[in-house]
Residue, then its C-alpha position, 0 to 999 in steps of 0.5 A: m719030429s717025424n721020421k720022414k727021410i730028409p729029401e735030397f736036393l741040389t745046391k744053387e751051384e749044382q743047379e747051375q752045373l746041371i742047367n749049363i750042361f745042355n747043348v741047345r743046338y739040338f731039339n731034345s737037348h733044348r727040350n730037356k734043358m727047358m724041362i729041368q729049368l721048369f722043374l726048378a722054377v715051379g716044382l712040378r711033379l713028373s706027371e704034371m710036367i709030362n701032362l702039361k699043355w700049352q693051353d695051361i700056360n699064359l705066356l703073357t702073364g706067366q700064369l701056369k695052371v696045373v690041371d688035375g694034379k695029385g689028388s685031382k686038384d688044380r693049382i696056379l703057379w707063376l713063372g718069372e720073366n726069365t723062365l717065361q722067355l725061355l718057354q716062349d723060345w721053346k714053344q717057337r722052336q717046337g712049333e717050327q719043328l713039329g707044327k702045332v702040338s698040345h703038350v709042352f714037352t714032346n718027343r721029336t715026332g710030337k708024341q707025349l713023353v713017358d715018365r721013364d724017359v724023363r727020369e733017365m734023362v735027369v739021371n744021365y745029365a746029372g752024371k754029365a754035370g758031375i753031380t754025384k748025388t742020386i737025383s730024379p725029377h723029384t729031387l728037382r722038386h725038392s730043390f725048388a721047395t728048399d729054395l722057396l722056403r729058404d727065400t720066403k721063410n713061409i711054409r704055407l706058401v711052399q705048401k700051396a706051391l707044391g699042392h700039398s693038402d696036408l702041411s705035415t707033408t711040406m714040413i720035411y723042408t723045414h730041416i734046411v731052415d732049421d740047419e741055417y737057424e742053428d748055424a746062425l745062432k751058434s755064430f751069433r755074438i761069439 
């Protein structure tokens, strides 16, 4: 077992709390909710999120291409129908307010977001949602990875989705499955 710190992640309930805190009547709030949902849906890194361009998302097929991810590697991710519909709604709203922009997430003047602002937004809204854990955009990535591993039990699939070149980097997520495995065995044939 490595000495890597077990990552903080949000439970499904905490994820719901966070997503439901946004008032999408407001442009920035709508954008922020969409970012949180996308972090949780595909596990992007913060840099990948703020560099994401509309040309990298196929709104018909749900294919999202991460261009020049960490280590200058591209990877393909797939969006579920719900996330895809939310992204289409966001694109329409962004277009109505700003006209054509290249980045998926921009400020109200159409400029690319900076990572510090996104970090502050995540912390701010987590607090409003009553989440007491220390969270960051990376926590949302961990939450995605944890949920994907729990649902698929396939560490290689999680590795591919996260864009990890080394499987040992992905292995930090096995603690969740290990805990559930332990609980299952302890309660087996009592």
